C-alpha positions in Angstrom: 22.2 -44.5 -15.2 23.1 -47.6 -17.4 25.2 -50.4 -15.4 28.0 -49.5 -18.0 28.1 -46.1 -17.3 28.6 -46.6 -13.6 30.9 -49.3 -13.6 32.7 -46.7 -16.0 32.5 -43.8 -13.4 33.3 -46.5 -10.7 36.8 -47.2 -12.2 37.5 -44.0 -12.5 37.0 -43.4 -8.8 39.0 -46.5 -7.7 41.7 -45.1 -9.8 41.7 -41.7 -7.7 41.2 -43.5 -4.5 44.2 -46.3 -5.6 41.5 -49.2 -4.6 43.6 -51.8 -6.9 41.6 -54.6 -5.7 38.2 -53.1 -6.7 39.8 -51.7 -10.0 40.7 -55.4 -10.9 37.2 -56.5 -10.7 35.4 -53.3 -12.3 38.1 -53.6 -14.9 37.1 -57.2 -15.4 33.2 -56.6 -15.8 34.1 -53.9 -18.3 36.1 -56.3 -20.3 33.6 -59.2 -19.7 30.9 -56.9 -21.0 33.1 -55.6 -24.4 33.7 -59.1 -25.3 30.0 -59.9 -25.4 29.4 -57.0 -27.5 32.1 -57.7 -29.8 30.7 -61.5 -30.1 27.2 -60.2 -30.7 28.6 -57.0 -33.0 26.3 -54.6 -31.2 25.9 -52.7 -28.0 24.1 -54.8 -25.3 20.8 -53.8 -23.5 20.9 -53.5 -19.7 19.3 -57.1 -19.4 22.2 -58.6 -21.6 24.7 -56.8 -19.1 22.9 -58.2 -16.5 23.3 -62.0 -17.5 26.9 -60.6 -18.1 27.5 -60.0 -14.8 25.3 -63.1 -13.2 27.9 -65.3 -15.5 30.7 -63.6 -13.9 28.8 -64.3 -10.0 28.4 -67.7 -10.9 32.2 -68.0 -11.9 33.0 -66.4 -8.7 30.9 -68.7 -6.6 31.9 -71.7 -8.4 35.9 -70.7 -7.8 34.8 -70.1 -4.1 33.8 -73.7 -3.8 36.9 -75.1 -5.6 39.3 -73.0 -3.5 37.4 -74.3 -0.4 37.5 -77.6 -1.0 41.2 -77.1 -1.8 41.7 -75.4 1.5 42.9 -72.1 -0.1 41.7 -69.7 2.0 43.2 -66.7 0.7 42.2 -67.5 -2.4 38.5 -68.2 -1.2 38.8 -64.7 0.8 39.9 -62.6 -2.7 36.9 -64.2 -4.7 34.2 -63.5 -1.9 35.8 -60.0 -2.0 35.1 -60.0 -6.0 31.8 -61.2 -5.4 30.5 -58.7 -3.2 31.5 -56.2 -5.4 30.0 -58.0 -8.5 26.7 -58.4 -6.7 26.4 -54.9 -5.7 25.8 -54.0 -9.7 23.1 -56.4 -9.5 19.8 -55.9 -8.4 18.5 -58.1 -5.5 17.7 -61.7 -5.8 14.5 -63.2 -6.1 13.5 -64.7 -2.7 12.6 -68.7 -2.4 9.0 -67.9 -1.3 8.3 -66.0 -4.3 10.3 -68.6 -6.6 8.0 -71.3 -5.2 5.0 -69.4 -5.7 5.8 -69.0 -9.1 6.5 -72.8 -9.6 3.6 -73.5 -8.5 1.7 -71.1 -10.9 3.1 -72.5 -13.5 2.5 -76.0 -12.5 -1.2 -75.2 -12.2 -0.5 -73.5 -15.9 0.8 -76.1 -17.4 -1.2 -79.0 -15.4 2.1 -80.9 -14.8 2.6 -83.4 -11.8 5.4 -85.5 -13.1 8.9 -85.3 -12.4 9.4 -86.2 -16.0 8.3 -82.8 -16.9 11.0 -80.9 -15.0 12.4 -79.4 -18.2 9.4 -78.3 -19.4 8.3 -76.6 -16.3 11.9 -75.2 -15.4 11.6 -73.3 -18.9 8.8 -71.9 -18.2 9.4 -71.0 -14.5 13.1 -69.3 -15.6 11.0 -67.1 -18.5 8.9 -65.5 -16.1 12.2 -64.3 -14.2 14.1 -63.1 -17.3 15.9 -59.6 -16.6 15.7 -60.6 -12.7 18.4 -62.3 -10.7 17.4 -65.9 -9.6 19.2 -68.5 -8.6 18.5 -71.4 -11.1 20.0 -73.9 -8.7 17.1 -72.7 -6.1 14.4 -73.0 -9.1 15.4 -76.5 -9.7 15.3 -77.5 -6.4 11.8 -76.0 -5.5 10.6 -77.5 -9.1 11.8 -81.0 -8.0 10.3 -80.7 -4.6 6.9 -79.6 -5.9 7.0 -82.4 -8.8 7.7 -84.8 -6.3 11.1 -85.9 -7.9 
């Protein structure tokens, strides 16, 4: 079952159980996917749907950070609930150990050792994680640490 089919089934279920919080998140997910399809003028592949969902997750994390700084614990709680629902549709995230291993491998393959090569290494590392859930910030920190920057 595709992610889009699962979202549609869960929307129906949320309507039946009158779970308005979950229903709002699911509808937002469906809308974001539909907007991307309209933008591309074609149906999205699973990897593209995952990218849309990852963008929504990132937006929620940014919102949580901003609301925390602003002292809005009520909005933080709401965003965290939405984040939990969104993350349930994504595969498990890549762990830091695997990130470090791939970064070391790429640095070895490219023969880079200078912090100036950060962009080249980041691009190569991120290309290895296409279609997987990986935190770009963790990748960047790992690359910087291994390049000595």
